[in-house]
PDBQT receptor file of N, H, CA, C and O in Angstrom, charges set to zero:
ATOM      1  N   MET A   1       1.030   1.881   3.749  1.00  0.00    +0.000 N 
ATOM      2  CA  MET A   1      -0.087   1.206   3.124  1.00  0.00    +0.000 C 
ATOM      3  C   MET A   1      -1.347   1.414   3.954  1.00  0.00    +0.000 C 
ATOM      4  O   MET A   1      -2.455   1.386   3.419  1.00  0.00    +0.000 OA
ATOM      5  N   SER A   2      -1.185   1.620   5.242  1.00  0.00    +0.000 N 
ATOM      6  H   SER A   2      -0.285   1.642   5.676  1.00  0.00    +0.000 HD
ATOM      7  CA  SER A   2      -2.361   1.882   6.078  1.00  0.00    +0.000 C 
ATOM      8  C   SER A   2      -3.049   3.157   5.635  1.00  0.00    +0.000 C 
ATOM      9  O   SER A   2      -4.278   3.214   5.579  1.00  0.00    +0.000 OA
ATOM     10  N   ARG A   3      -2.274   4.174   5.322  1.00  0.00    +0.000 N 
ATOM     11  H   ARG A   3      -1.276   4.128   5.367  1.00  0.00    +0.000 HD
ATOM     12  CA  ARG A   3      -2.843   5.442   4.858  1.00  0.00    +0.000 C 
ATOM     13  C   ARG A   3      -3.609   5.263   3.556  1.00  0.00    +0.000 C 
ATOM     14  O   ARG A   3      -4.562   5.995   3.290  1.00  0.00    +0.000 OA
ATOM     15  N   ALA A   4      -3.199   4.298   2.745  1.00  0.00    +0.000 N 
ATOM     16  H   ALA A   4      -2.424   3.704   2.962  1.00  0.00    +0.000 HD
ATOM     17  CA  ALA A   4      -3.881   4.030   1.475  1.00  0.00    +0.000 C 
ATOM     18  C   ALA A   4      -5.110   3.151   1.671  1.00  0.00    +0.000 C 
ATOM     19  O   ALA A   4      -5.837   2.874   0.717  1.00  0.00    +0.000 OA
ATOM     20  N   GLY A   5      -5.345   2.712   2.913  1.00  0.00    +0.000 N 
ATOM     21  H   GLY A   5      -4.755   2.937   3.688  1.00  0.00    +0.000 HD
ATOM     22  CA  GLY A   5      -6.524   1.900   3.198  1.00  0.00    +0.000 C 
ATOM     23  C   GLY A   5      -6.341   0.412   2.968  1.00  0.00    +0.000 C 
ATOM     24  O   GLY A   5      -7.316  -0.326   2.832  1.00  0.00    +0.000 OA
ATOM     25  N   VAL A   6      -5.095  -0.027   2.926  1.00  0.00    +0.000 N 
ATOM     26  H   VAL A   6      -4.303   0.573   3.037  1.00  0.00    +0.000 HD
ATOM     27  CA  VAL A   6      -4.799  -1.437   2.674  1.00  0.00    +0.000 C 
ATOM     28  C   VAL A   6      -4.916  -2.225   3.983  1.00  0.00    +0.000 C 
ATOM     29  O   VAL A   6      -4.421  -1.791   5.023  1.00  0.00    +0.000 OA
ATOM     30  N   ASP A   7      -5.570  -3.378   3.922  1.00  0.00    +0.000 N 
ATOM     31  H   ASP A   7      -5.972  -3.731   3.077  1.00  0.00    +0.000 HD
ATOM     32  CA  ASP A   7      -5.691  -4.269   5.064  1.00  0.00    +0.000 C 
ATOM     33  C   ASP A   7      -4.293  -4.651   5.547  1.00  0.00    +0.000 C 
ATOM     34  O   ASP A   7      -3.403  -4.915   4.738  1.00  0.00    +0.000 OA
ATOM     35  N   LYS A   8      -4.102  -4.680   6.873  1.00  0.00    +0.000 N 
ATOM     36  H   LYS A   8      -4.825  -4.466   7.530  1.00  0.00    +0.000 HD
ATOM     37  CA  LYS A   8      -2.759  -4.924   7.417  1.00  0.00    +0.000 C 
ATOM     38  C   LYS A   8      -2.190  -6.287   7.028  1.00  0.00    +0.000 C 
ATOM     39  O   LYS A   8      -0.984  -6.412   6.817  1.00  0.00    +0.000 OA
ATOM     40  N   ASP A   9      -3.043  -7.311   6.931  1.00  0.00    +0.000 N 
ATOM     41  H   ASP A   9      -4.023  -7.209   7.103  1.00  0.00    +0.000 HD
ATOM     42  CA  ASP A   9      -2.546  -8.625   6.520  1.00  0.00    +0.000 C 
ATOM     43  C   ASP A   9      -2.052  -8.604   5.079  1.00  0.00    +0.000 C 
ATOM     44  O   ASP A   9      -1.038  -9.224   4.757  1.00  0.00    +0.000 OA
ATOM     45  N   HIS A  10      -2.760  -7.900   4.221  1.00  0.00    +0.000 N 
ATOM     46  H   HIS A  10      -3.583  -7.396   4.482  1.00  0.00    +0.000 HD
ATOM     47  CA  HIS A  10      -2.346  -7.821   2.818  1.00  0.00    +0.000 C 
ATOM     48  C   HIS A  10      -1.074  -6.980   2.686  1.00  0.00    +0.000 C 
ATOM     49  O   HIS A  10      -0.204  -7.291   1.873  1.00  0.00    +0.000 OA
ATOM     50  N   ALA A  11      -0.968  -5.929   3.476  1.00  0.00    +0.000 N 
ATOM     51  H   ALA A  11      -1.674  -5.676   4.137  1.00  0.00    +0.000 HD
ATOM     52  CA  ALA A  11       0.239  -5.102   3.445  1.00  0.00    +0.000 C 
ATOM     53  C   ALA A  11       1.465  -5.918   3.854  1.00  0.00    +0.000 C 
ATOM     54  O   ALA A  11       2.526  -5.809   3.241  1.00  0.00    +0.000 OA
ATOM     55  N   GLU A  12       1.308  -6.732   4.890  1.00  0.00    +0.000 N 
ATOM     56  H   GLU A  12       0.446  -6.821   5.389  1.00  0.00    +0.000 HD
ATOM     57  CA  GLU A  12       2.418  -7.576   5.339  1.00  0.00    +0.000 C 
ATOM     58  C   GLU A  12       2.879  -8.512   4.224  1.00  0.00    +0.000 C 
ATOM     59  O   GLU A  12       4.078  -8.713   4.027  1.00  0.00    +0.000 OA
ATOM     60  N   ARG A  13       1.934  -9.073   3.510  1.00  0.00    +0.000 N 
ATOM     61  H   ARG A  13       0.960  -8.910   3.671  1.00  0.00    +0.000 HD
ATOM     62  CA  ARG A  13       2.280  -9.993   2.412  1.00  0.00    +0.000 C 
ATOM     63  C   ARG A  13       2.932  -9.239   1.252  1.00  0.00    +0.000 C 
ATOM     64  O   ARG A  13       3.857  -9.753   0.624  1.00  0.00    +0.000 OA
ATOM     65  N   CYS A  14       2.461  -8.039   0.968  1.00  0.00    +0.000 N 
ATOM     66  H   CYS A  14       1.709  -7.622   1.479  1.00  0.00    +0.000 HD
ATOM     67  CA  CYS A  14       3.072  -7.228  -0.093  1.00  0.00    +0.000 C 
ATOM     68  C   CYS A  14       4.526  -6.905   0.234  1.00  0.00    +0.000 C 
ATOM     69  O   CYS A  14       5.380  -6.862  -0.652  1.00  0.00    +0.000 OA
ATOM     70  N   LEU A  15       4.789  -6.683   1.502  1.00  0.00    +0.000 N 
ATOM     71  H   LEU A  15       4.095  -6.718   2.221  1.00  0.00    +0.000 HD
ATOM     72  CA  LEU A  15       6.136  -6.328   1.929  1.00  0.00    +0.000 C 
ATOM     73  C   LEU A  15       7.041  -7.539   2.101  1.00  0.00    +0.000 C 
ATOM     74  O   LEU A  15       8.228  -7.397   2.397  1.00  0.00    +0.000 OA
ATOM     75  N   GLY A  16       6.481  -8.731   1.916  1.00  0.00    +0.000 N 
ATOM     76  H   GLY A  16       5.517  -8.847   1.676  1.00  0.00    +0.000 HD
ATOM     77  CA  GLY A  16       7.278  -9.941   1.994  1.00  0.00    +0.000 C 
ATOM     78  C   GLY A  16       7.560 -10.403   3.406  1.00  0.00    +0.000 C 
ATOM     79  O   GLY A  16       8.466 -11.206   3.631  1.00  0.00    +0.000 OA
ATOM     80  N   HIS A  17       6.790  -9.901   4.362  1.00  0.00    +0.000 N 
ATOM     81  H   HIS A  17       6.054  -9.249   4.180  1.00  0.00    +0.000 HD
ATOM     82  CA  HIS A  17       6.995 -10.318   5.752  1.00  0.00    +0.000 C 
ATOM     83  C   HIS A  17       6.472 -11.733   5.964  1.00  0.00    +0.000 C 
ATOM     84  O   HIS A  17       5.499 -12.149   5.336  1.00  0.00    +0.000 OA
ATOM     85  N   VAL A  18       7.129 -12.461   6.853  1.00  0.00    +0.000 N 
ATOM     86  H   VAL A  18       7.920 -12.123   7.363  1.00  0.00    +0.000 HD
ATOM     87  CA  VAL A  18       6.719 -13.814   7.189  1.00  0.00    +0.000 C 
ATOM     88  C   VAL A  18       5.537 -13.730   8.143  1.00  0.00    +0.000 C 
ATOM     89  O   VAL A  18       5.588 -13.018   9.146  1.00  0.00    +0.000 OA
ATOM     90  N   ILE A  19       4.477 -14.456   7.827  1.00  0.00    +0.000 N 
ATOM     91  H   ILE A  19       4.436 -15.034   7.012  1.00  0.00    +0.000 HD
ATOM     92  CA  ILE A  19       3.305 -14.500   8.686  1.00  0.00    +0.000 C 
ATOM     93  C   ILE A  19       3.567 -15.584   9.740  1.00  0.00    +0.000 C 
ATOM     94  O   ILE A  19       3.806 -16.741   9.394  1.00  0.00    +0.000 OA
ATOM     95  N   PRO A  20       3.523 -15.212  11.011  1.00  0.00    +0.000 N 
ATOM     96  CA  PRO A  20       3.871 -16.177  12.066  1.00  0.00    +0.000 C 
ATOM     97  C   PRO A  20       2.741 -17.147  12.389  1.00  0.00    +0.000 C 
ATOM     98  O   PRO A  20       1.588 -16.949  12.006  1.00  0.00    +0.000 OA
ATOM     99  N   GLY A  21       3.110 -18.181  13.093  1.00  0.00    +0.000 N 
ATOM    100  H   GLY A  21       4.047 -18.341  13.404  1.00  0.00    +0.000 HD
ATOM    101  CA  GLY A  21       2.149 -19.116  13.657  1.00  0.00    +0.000 C 
ATOM    102  C   GLY A  21       1.510 -20.052  12.646  1.00  0.00    +0.000 C 
ATOM    103  O   GLY A  21       2.047 -20.313  11.569  1.00  0.00    +0.000 OA
ATOM    104  N   VAL A  22       0.343 -20.546  13.037  1.00  0.00    +0.000 N 
ATOM    105  H   VAL A  22      -0.092 -20.334  13.912  1.00  0.00    +0.000 HD
ATOM    106  CA  VAL A  22      -0.382 -21.531  12.242  1.00  0.00    +0.000 C 
ATOM    107  C   VAL A  22      -0.764 -20.955  10.877  1.00  0.00    +0.000 C 
ATOM    108  O   VAL A  22      -0.684 -21.650   9.864  1.00  0.00    +0.000 OA
ATOM    109  N   ARG A  23      -1.178 -19.690  10.851  1.00  0.00    +0.000 N 
ATOM    110  H   ARG A  23      -1.243 -19.126  11.674  1.00  0.00    +0.000 HD
ATOM    111  CA  ARG A  23      -1.540 -19.071   9.563  1.00  0.00    +0.000 C 
ATOM    112  C   ARG A  23      -0.367 -19.079   8.596  1.00  0.00    +0.000 C 
ATOM    113  O   ARG A  23      -0.537 -19.341   7.405  1.00  0.00    +0.000 OA
ATOM    114  N   GLY A  24       0.817 -18.792   9.107  1.00  0.00    +0.000 N 
ATOM    115  H   GLY A  24       0.955 -18.579  10.074  1.00  0.00    +0.000 HD
ATOM    116  CA  GLY A  24       1.997 -18.769   8.257  1.00  0.00    +0.000 C 
ATOM    117  C   GLY A  24       2.351 -20.134   7.695  1.00  0.00    +0.000 C 
ATOM    118  O   GLY A  24       2.919 -20.238   6.608  1.00  0.00    +0.000 OA
ATOM    119  N   VAL A  25       2.016 -21.172   8.431  1.00  0.00    +0.000 N 
ATOM    120  H   VAL A  25       1.554 -21.087   9.314  1.00  0.00    +0.000 HD
ATOM    121  CA  VAL A  25       2.339 -22.527   8.005  1.00  0.00    +0.000 C 
ATOM    122  C   VAL A  25       1.300 -23.071   7.031  1.00  0.00    +0.000 C 
ATOM    123  O   VAL A  25       1.654 -23.649   6.003  1.00  0.00    +0.000 OA
ATOM    124  N   TYR A  26       0.023 -22.888   7.349  1.00  0.00    +0.000 N 
ATOM    125  H   TYR A  26      -0.265 -22.419   8.183  1.00  0.00    +0.000 HD
ATOM    126  CA  TYR A  26      -1.021 -23.571   6.591  1.00  0.00    +0.000 C 
ATOM    127  C   TYR A  26      -1.730 -22.718   5.545  1.00  0.00    +0.000 C 
ATOM    128  O   TYR A  26      -2.332 -23.261   4.619  1.00  0.00    +0.000 OA
ATOM    129  N   ASP A  27      -1.672 -21.399   5.673  1.00  0.00    +0.000 N 
ATOM    130  H   ASP A  27      -1.183 -20.958   6.426  1.00  0.00    +0.000 HD
ATOM    131  CA  ASP A  27      -2.340 -20.536   4.687  1.00  0.00    +0.000 C 
ATOM    132  C   ASP A  27      -1.410 -20.347   3.499  1.00  0.00    +0.000 C 
ATOM    133  O   ASP A  27      -0.544 -19.472   3.515  1.00  0.00    +0.000 OA
ATOM    134  N   ARG A  28      -1.588 -21.158   2.480  1.00  0.00    +0.000 N 
ATOM    135  H   ARG A  28      -2.291 -21.869   2.467  1.00  0.00    +0.000 HD
ATOM    136  CA  ARG A  28      -0.701 -21.138   1.311  1.00  0.00    +0.000 C 
ATOM    137  C   ARG A  28      -1.280 -20.385   0.115  1.00  0.00    +0.000 C 
ATOM    138  O   ARG A  28      -0.736 -20.451  -0.987  1.00  0.00    +0.000 OA
ATOM    139  N   HIS A  29      -2.379 -19.672   0.333  1.00  0.00    +0.000 N 
ATOM    140  H   HIS A  29      -2.821 -19.618   1.228  1.00  0.00    +0.000 HD
ATOM    141  CA  HIS A  29      -2.966 -18.866  -0.743  1.00  0.00    +0.000 C 
ATOM    142  C   HIS A  29      -1.960 -17.792  -1.145  1.00  0.00    +0.000 C 
ATOM    143  O   HIS A  29      -1.291 -17.223  -0.282  1.00  0.00    +0.000 OA
ATOM    144  N   GLU A  30      -1.843 -17.511  -2.416  1.00  0.00    +0.000 N 
ATOM    145  H   GLU A  30      -2.386 -17.972  -3.117  1.00  0.00    +0.000 HD
ATOM    146  CA  GLU A  30      -0.843 -16.554  -2.912  1.00  0.00    +0.000 C 
ATOM    147  C   GLU A  30      -1.266 -15.089  -2.777  1.00  0.00    +0.000 C 
ATOM    148  O   GLU A  30      -0.415 -14.200  -2.781  1.00  0.00    +0.000 OA
ATOM    149  N   TYR A  31      -2.567 -14.832  -2.657  1.00  0.00    +0.000 N 
ATOM    150  H   TYR A  31      -3.258 -15.555  -2.654  1.00  0.00    +0.000 HD
ATOM    151  CA  TYR A  31      -3.085 -13.465  -2.474  1.00  0.00    +0.000 C 
ATOM    152  C   TYR A  31      -2.725 -12.536  -3.636  1.00  0.00    +0.000 C 
ATOM    153  O   TYR A  31      -2.454 -11.356  -3.414  1.00  0.00    +0.000 OA
ATOM    154  N   HIS A  32      -2.717 -13.039  -4.849  1.00  0.00    +0.000 N 
ATOM    155  H   HIS A  32      -2.936 -13.998  -5.030  1.00  0.00    +0.000 HD
ATOM    156  CA  HIS A  32      -2.351 -12.216  -6.007  1.00  0.00    +0.000 C 
ATOM    157  C   HIS A  32      -3.299 -11.045  -6.214  1.00  0.00    +0.000 C 
ATOM    158  O   HIS A  32      -2.845  -9.910  -6.359  1.00  0.00    +0.000 OA
ATOM    159  N   SER A  33      -4.592 -11.291  -6.231  1.00  0.00    +0.000 N 
ATOM    160  H   SER A  33      -4.960 -12.214  -6.113  1.00  0.00    +0.000 HD
ATOM    161  CA  SER A  33      -5.536 -10.192  -6.492  1.00  0.00    +0.000 C 
ATOM    162  C   SER A  33      -5.543  -9.199  -5.333  1.00  0.00    +0.000 C 
ATOM    163  O   SER A  33      -5.679  -7.995  -5.556  1.00  0.00    +0.000 OA
ATOM    164  N   GLU A  34      -5.399  -9.684  -4.103  1.00  0.00    +0.000 N 
ATOM    165  H   GLU A  34      -5.289 -10.661  -3.922  1.00  0.00    +0.000 HD
ATOM    166  CA  GLU A  34      -5.360  -8.799  -2.944  1.00  0.00    +0.000 C 
ATOM    167  C   GLU A  34      -4.115  -7.917  -2.972  1.00  0.00    +0.000 C 
ATOM    168  O   GLU A  34      -4.186  -6.733  -2.644  1.00  0.00    +0.000 OA
ATOM    169  N   LYS A  35      -2.983  -8.485  -3.360  1.00  0.00    +0.000 N 
ATOM    170  H   LYS A  35      -2.925  -9.447  -3.626  1.00  0.00    +0.000 HD
ATOM    171  CA  LYS A  35      -1.752  -7.709  -3.467  1.00  0.00    +0.000 C 
ATOM    172  C   LYS A  35      -1.869  -6.676  -4.579  1.00  0.00    +0.000 C 
ATOM    173  O   LYS A  35      -1.425  -5.538  -4.426  1.00  0.00    +0.000 OA
ATOM    174  N   GLN A  36      -2.469  -7.076  -5.699  1.00  0.00    +0.000 N 
ATOM    175  H   GLN A  36      -2.830  -8.000  -5.823  1.00  0.00    +0.000 HD
ATOM    176  CA  GLN A  36      -2.636  -6.135  -6.802  1.00  0.00    +0.000 C 
ATOM    177  C   GLN A  36      -3.477  -4.943  -6.359  1.00  0.00    +0.000 C 
ATOM    178  O   GLN A  36      -3.128  -3.797  -6.644  1.00  0.00    +0.000 OA
ATOM    179  N   GLN A  37      -4.575  -5.203  -5.669  1.00  0.00    +0.000 N 
ATOM    180  H   GLN A  37      -4.858  -6.134  -5.438  1.00  0.00    +0.000 HD
ATOM    181  CA  GLN A  37      -5.422  -4.114  -5.176  1.00  0.00    +0.000 C 
ATOM    182  C   GLN A  37      -4.657  -3.229  -4.197  1.00  0.00    +0.000 C 
ATOM    183  O   GLN A  37      -4.823  -2.009  -4.204  1.00  0.00    +0.000 OA
ATOM    184  N   ALA A  38      -3.830  -3.827  -3.366  1.00  0.00    +0.000 N 
ATOM    185  H   ALA A  38      -3.695  -4.818  -3.361  1.00  0.00    +0.000 HD
ATOM    186  CA  ALA A  38      -3.046  -3.068  -2.395  1.00  0.00    +0.000 C 
ATOM    187  C   ALA A  38      -2.044  -2.156  -3.103  1.00  0.00    +0.000 C 
ATOM    188  O   ALA A  38      -1.912  -0.982  -2.758  1.00  0.00    +0.000 OA
ATOM    189  N   TYR A  39      -1.343  -2.701  -4.089  1.00  0.00    +0.000 N 
ATOM    190  H   TYR A  39      -1.450  -3.655  -4.369  1.00  0.00    +0.000 HD
ATOM    191  CA  TYR A  39      -0.372  -1.892  -4.835  1.00  0.00    +0.000 C 
ATOM    192  C   TYR A  39      -1.062  -0.781  -5.619  1.00  0.00    +0.000 C 
ATOM    193  O   TYR A  39      -0.529   0.323  -5.722  1.00  0.00    +0.000 OA
ATOM    194  N   GLU A  40      -2.234  -1.059  -6.169  1.00  0.00    +0.000 N 
ATOM    195  H   GLU A  40      -2.667  -1.956  -6.085  1.00  0.00    +0.000 HD
ATOM    196  CA  GLU A  40      -2.980  -0.028  -6.898  1.00  0.00    +0.000 C 
ATOM    197  C   GLU A  40      -3.437   1.083  -5.950  1.00  0.00    +0.000 C 
ATOM    198  O   GLU A  40      -3.386   2.260  -6.309  1.00  0.00    +0.000 OA
ATOM    199  N   ALA A  41      -3.877   0.724  -4.758  1.00  0.00    +0.000 N 
ATOM    200  H   ALA A  41      -3.919  -0.232  -4.467  1.00  0.00    +0.000 HD
ATOM    201  CA  ALA A  41      -4.288   1.731  -3.773  1.00  0.00    +0.000 C 
ATOM    202  C   ALA A  41      -3.093   2.579  -3.361  1.00  0.00    +0.000 C 
ATOM    203  O   ALA A  41      -3.212   3.797  -3.228  1.00  0.00    +0.000 OA
ATOM    204  N   LEU A  42      -1.941   1.945  -3.157  1.00  0.00    +0.000 N 
ATOM    205  H   LEU A  42      -1.844   0.956  -3.264  1.00  0.00    +0.000 HD
ATOM    206  CA  LEU A  42      -0.736   2.681  -2.793  1.00  0.00    +0.000 C 
ATOM    207  C   LEU A  42      -0.292   3.602  -3.931  1.00  0.00    +0.000 C 
ATOM    208  O   LEU A  42       0.095   4.746  -3.692  1.00  0.00    +0.000 OA
ATOM    209  N   ALA A  43      -0.348   3.105  -5.160  1.00  0.00    +0.000 N 
ATOM    210  H   ALA A  43      -0.663   2.176  -5.354  1.00  0.00    +0.000 HD
ATOM    211  CA  ALA A  43       0.029   3.918  -6.317  1.00  0.00    +0.000 C 
ATOM    212  C   ALA A  43      -0.894   5.127  -6.465  1.00  0.00    +0.000 C 
ATOM    213  O   ALA A  43      -0.436   6.222  -6.791  1.00  0.00    +0.000 OA
ATOM    214  N   ALA A  44      -2.180   4.935  -6.228  1.00  0.00    +0.000 N 
ATOM    215  H   ALA A  44      -2.552   4.046  -5.963  1.00  0.00    +0.000 HD
ATOM    216  CA  ALA A  44      -3.132   6.042  -6.322  1.00  0.00    +0.000 C 
ATOM    217  C   ALA A  44      -2.835   7.089  -5.252  1.00  0.00    +0.000 C 
ATOM    218  O   ALA A  44      -2.917   8.288  -5.518  1.00  0.00    +0.000 OA
ATOM    219  N   LEU A  45      -2.492   6.643  -4.047  1.00  0.00    +0.000 N 
ATOM    220  H   LEU A  45      -2.426   5.669  -3.831  1.00  0.00    +0.000 HD
ATOM    221  CA  LEU A  45      -2.145   7.576  -2.978  1.00  0.00    +0.000 C 
ATOM    222  C   LEU A  45      -0.891   8.366  -3.333  1.00  0.00    +0.000 C 
ATOM    223  O   LEU A  45      -0.859   9.587  -3.179  1.00  0.00    +0.000 OA
ATOM    224  N   VAL A  46       0.132   7.681  -3.802  1.00  0.00    +0.000 N 
ATOM    225  H   VAL A  46       0.106   6.689  -3.927  1.00  0.00    +0.000 HD
ATOM    226  CA  VAL A  46       1.373   8.357  -4.191  1.00  0.00    +0.000 C 
ATOM    227  C   VAL A  46       1.098   9.358  -5.315  1.00  0.00    +0.000 C 
ATOM    228  O   VAL A  46       1.636  10.465  -5.303  1.00  0.00    +0.000 OA
ATOM    229  N   ASP A  47       0.272   8.978  -6.277  1.00  0.00    +0.000 N 
ATOM    230  H   ASP A  47      -0.165   8.079  -6.287  1.00  0.00    +0.000 HD
ATOM    231  CA  ASP A  47      -0.071   9.880  -7.375  1.00  0.00    +0.000 C 
ATOM    232  C   ASP A  47      -0.769  11.133  -6.860  1.00  0.00    +0.000 C 
ATOM    233  O   ASP A  47      -0.462  12.243  -7.295  1.00  0.00    +0.000 OA
ATOM    234  N   ARG A  48      -1.713  10.955  -5.929  1.00  0.00    +0.000 N 
ATOM    235  H   ARG A  48      -1.962  10.054  -5.575  1.00  0.00    +0.000 HD
ATOM    236  CA  ARG A  48      -2.409  12.122  -5.367  1.00  0.00    +0.000 C 
ATOM    237  C   ARG A  48      -1.447  13.032  -4.623  1.00  0.00    +0.000 C 
ATOM    238  O   ARG A  48      -1.576  14.255  -4.680  1.00  0.00    +0.000 OA
ATOM    239  N   ILE A  49      -0.491  12.449  -3.932  1.00  0.00    +0.000 N 
ATOM    240  H   ILE A  49      -0.386  11.456  -3.886  1.00  0.00    +0.000 HD
ATOM    241  CA  ILE A  49       0.489  13.250  -3.197  1.00  0.00    +0.000 C 
ATOM    242  C   ILE A  49       1.392  14.000  -4.163  1.00  0.00    +0.000 C 
ATOM    243  O   ILE A  49       1.630  15.196  -3.993  1.00  0.00    +0.000 OA
ATOM    244  N   VAL A  50       1.898  13.303  -5.179  1.00  0.00    +0.000 N 
ATOM    245  H   VAL A  50       1.705  12.331  -5.317  1.00  0.00    +0.000 HD
ATOM    246  CA  VAL A  50       2.840  13.901  -6.125  1.00  0.00    +0.000 C 
ATOM    247  C   VAL A  50       2.185  14.992  -6.964  1.00  0.00    +0.000 C 
ATOM    248  O   VAL A  50       2.801  16.025  -7.226  1.00  0.00    +0.000 OA
ATOM    249  N   THR A  51       0.952  14.774  -7.384  1.00  0.00    +0.000 N 
ATOM    250  H   THR A  51       0.452  13.934  -7.171  1.00  0.00    +0.000 HD
ATOM    251  CA  THR A  51       0.287  15.760  -8.238  1.00  0.00    +0.000 C 
ATOM    252  C   THR A  51      -0.350  16.887  -7.446  1.00  0.00    +0.000 C 
ATOM    253  O   THR A  51      -0.776  17.888  -8.022  1.00  0.00    +0.000 OA
ATOM    254  N   GLY A  52      -0.421  16.733  -6.111  1.00  0.00    +0.000 N 
ATOM    255  H   GLY A  52      -0.076  15.920  -5.642  1.00  0.00    +0.000 HD
ATOM    256  CA  GLY A  52      -0.979  17.798  -5.290  1.00  0.00    +0.000 C 
ATOM    257  C   GLY A  52      -2.480  17.753  -5.151  1.00  0.00    +0.000 C 
ATOM    258  O   GLY A  52      -3.074  18.704  -4.641  1.00  0.00    +0.000 OA
ATOM    259  N   THR A  53      -3.120  16.676  -5.588  1.00  0.00    +0.000 N 
ATOM    260  H   THR A  53      -2.638  15.904  -6.001  1.00  0.00    +0.000 HD
ATOM    261  CA  THR A  53      -4.571  16.596  -5.486  1.00  0.00    +0.000 C 
ATOM    262  C   THR A  53      -5.009  16.025  -4.139  1.00  0.00    +0.000 C 
ATOM    263  O   THR A  53      -6.202  15.997  -3.838  1.00  0.00    +0.000 OA
ATOM    264  N   GLN A  54      -4.071  15.577  -3.343  1.00  0.00    +0.000 N 
ATOM    265  H   GLN A  54      -3.102  15.600  -3.588  1.00  0.00    +0.000 HD
ATOM    266  CA  GLN A  54      -4.379  15.078  -2.001  1.00  0.00    +0.000 C 
ATOM    267  C   GLN A  54      -4.736  16.277  -1.130  1.00  0.00    +0.000 C 
ATOM    268  O   GLN A  54      -4.046  17.296  -1.167  1.00  0.00    +0.000 OA
ATOM    269  N   ALA A  55      -5.782  16.166  -0.366  1.00  0.00    +0.000 N 
ATOM    270  H   ALA A  55      -6.343  15.338  -0.336  1.00  0.00    +0.000 HD
ATOM    271  CA  ALA A  55      -6.210  17.252   0.513  1.00  0.00    +0.000 C 
ATOM    272  C   ALA A  55      -5.072  17.657   1.447  1.00  0.00    +0.000 C 
ATOM    273  O   ALA A  55      -4.408  16.813   2.049  1.00  0.00    +0.000 OA
ATOM    274  N   GLY A  56      -4.867  18.952   1.551  1.00  0.00    +0.000 N 
ATOM    275  H   GLY A  56      -5.407  19.638   1.062  1.00  0.00    +0.000 HD
ATOM    276  CA  GLY A  56      -3.855  19.458   2.461  1.00  0.00    +0.000 C 
ATOM    277  C   GLY A  56      -2.457  19.532   1.881  1.00  0.00    +0.000 C 
ATOM    278  O   GLY A  56      -1.528  19.929   2.584  1.00  0.00    +0.000 OA
ATOM    279  N   VAL A  57      -2.277  19.165   0.632  1.00  0.00    +0.000 N 
ATOM    280  H   VAL A  57      -3.032  18.842   0.061  1.00  0.00    +0.000 HD
ATOM    281  CA  VAL A  57      -0.961  19.217   0.008  1.00  0.00    +0.000 C 
ATOM    282  C   VAL A  57      -0.862  20.497  -0.811  1.00  0.00    +0.000 C 
ATOM    283  O   VAL A  57      -1.679  20.745  -1.698  1.00  0.00    +0.000 OA
ATOM    284  N   VAL A  58       0.137  21.297  -0.506  1.00  0.00    +0.000 N 
ATOM    285  H   VAL A  58       0.801  21.096   0.214  1.00  0.00    +0.000 HD
ATOM    286  CA  VAL A  58       0.345  22.556  -1.215  1.00  0.00    +0.000 C 
ATOM    287  C   VAL A  58       1.627  22.434  -2.017  1.00  0.00    +0.000 C 
ATOM    288  O   VAL A  58       2.684  22.104  -1.479  1.00  0.00    +0.000 OA
ATOM    289  N   GLN A  59       1.523  22.705  -3.312  1.00  0.00    +0.000 N 
ATOM    290  H   GLN A  59       0.665  22.973  -3.749  1.00  0.00    +0.000 HD
ATOM    291  CA  GLN A  59       2.700  22.618  -4.163  1.00  0.00    +0.000 C 
ATOM    292  C   GLN A  59       3.508  23.884  -4.007  1.00  0.00    +0.000 C 
ATOM    293  O   GLN A  59       2.970  24.983  -4.137  1.00  0.00    +0.000 OA
ATOM    294  N   LEU A  60       4.796  23.749  -3.729  1.00  0.00    +0.000 N 
ATOM    295  H   LEU A  60       5.234  22.856  -3.624  1.00  0.00    +0.000 HD
ATOM    296  CA  LEU A  60       5.691  24.880  -3.531  1.00  0.00    +0.000 C 
ATOM    297  C   LEU A  60       6.353  25.269  -4.843  1.00  0.00    +0.000 C 
ATOM    298  O   LEU A  60       6.609  24.428  -5.705  1.00  0.00    +0.000 OA
ATOM    299  N   LYS A  61       6.622  26.555  -4.973  1.00  0.00    +0.000 N 
ATOM    300  H   LYS A  61       6.414  27.238  -4.273  1.00  0.00    +0.000 HD
ATOM    301  CA  LYS A  61       7.312  27.041  -6.168  1.00  0.00    +0.000 C 
ATOM    302  C   LYS A  61       8.820  26.934  -5.938  1.00  0.00    +0.000 C 
ATOM    303  O   LYS A  61       9.329  27.181  -4.844  1.00  0.00    +0.000 OA
ATOM    304  N   ARG A  62       9.507  26.557  -7.009  1.00  0.00    +0.000 N 
ATOM    305  H   ARG A  62       9.094  26.357  -7.898  1.00  0.00    +0.000 HD
ATOM    306  CA  ARG A  62      10.973  26.423  -6.918  1.00  0.00    +0.000 C 
ATOM    307  C   ARG A  62      11.635  27.763  -7.174  1.00  0.00    +0.000 C 
ATOM    308  O   ARG A  62      11.167  28.559  -7.988  1.00  0.00    +0.000 OA
ATOM    309  N   LYS A  63      12.739  28.001  -6.460  1.00  0.00    +0.000 N 
ATOM    310  H   LYS A  63      13.119  27.354  -5.799  1.00  0.00    +0.000 HD
ATOM    311  CA  LYS A  63      13.559  29.175  -6.732  1.00  0.00    +0.000 C 
ATOM    312  C   LYS A  63      14.460  28.857  -7.906  1.00  0.00    +0.000 C 
ATOM    313  O   LYS A  63      14.968  27.743  -8.029  1.00  0.00    +0.000 OA
ATOM    314  N   ARG A  64      14.651  29.815  -8.745  1.00  0.00    +0.000 N 
ATOM    315  H   ARG A  64      14.238  30.720  -8.645  1.00  0.00    +0.000 HD
ATOM    316  CA  ARG A  64      15.512  29.582  -9.917  1.00  0.00    +0.000 C 
ATOM    317  C   ARG A  64      16.840  30.207  -9.747  1.00  0.00    +0.000 C 
ATOM    318  O   ARG A  64      17.686  30.109 -10.636  1.00  0.00    +0.000 OA
TER     319      ARG A  64
């Protein structure tokens, strides 16, 4: 998610990691819109990689 430009705190929440300390106890915001943006950024990155439009990605030909 870092490669997709996702904030590390939002990535941790997307992955379901427990946030430690006082923030983990008292910050009860659900972060729905932030998670949605993170997943969309990750999906866009995966799409660029799969379709070959990501810089530096060369599509290889398959042997038949």
